[in-house]
N, C-alpha and C positions, 0 to 999 in steps of 0.2 A: 675448273676441274681440280680436285685435290689429289695429291700424290701421297701415299702412305710412307712413313719412315722405312718400312720394309722394302718398298719398291726402290727407294733411293739407295738403300744398302745394297740391294741386288744389282742395280745398274752400275753403281760405282765399282763394285767388285768385278763385274764383267769388264768394265773399262780398264781397270788397273792390273788385274791379276790373270795369269794364264789358266788357273784352276779356281774359278770363283766358288764352286761347290765346296771345296775344302775350306775356304775362308768363311763362308756363310754357314756352313753345316748342312750335311745332307738331309737331315730331318726337316730343317727349315726350307731348304731348296725344293724338296719334294712335297712339301705341305700344300694344301689347297690354296692357301694365300700366296705362297711362293710361285706356284704354277700359274695362278691368275696374273701375277705381276709379269712374269716372263711372257705369257701369251699376249698380254696387253702391249708390252714393249715390241714384240714381234709384229703384231697387227698394226701398230702405229709407225713402224719403221725406225724405231729408236735402236733396236738391235736386229741382227740377222744371224743365221746359222752359216758358218763358213764351210768350205769344202771339206775340211777335216772334222766337221761336226761340232766344233767349238762355237759358242756364241760370241759375237763381236759387236761392238758398238759401231753404228753407222755414222756417216758424216752428220746427219740430222741429230743423232744422239750426242755426238761430240759438241755440237753447237749448244744443245740443251745443258749438258754437263758443265760446259764453260760458263754458261749463264748462272747456274746454281753456285759454282765456286766463286763467282764474282759478286755474289750477293753480300753486301756488308752486314755486319752484326747490327742489330738495332741499338739505338742509344736511348738513354733515359733522360728525356728533356721535355719540357712543356712547350707547346706551340699553339698559337692562336690562328684561326682561319684568316684573319686580315693582316697577319704579319708578312 
């Protein structure tokens, strides 16, 4: 499954900021692509709606975000399959 850059921006802003709409921009947040990302994260349990109506990252979402942030940058080097 591929995740779009927009989806990563949205979930990281939900994770980090109390008002992610302000950070992402209301026009992007409410766009079809933005709403699809949010709905996909809700459906998969990455985020949930809190009692106050704010979106929050779940424990499942925190594990995924931790993995994203732990991904090292690629290096430019040659390797051979039998090395």
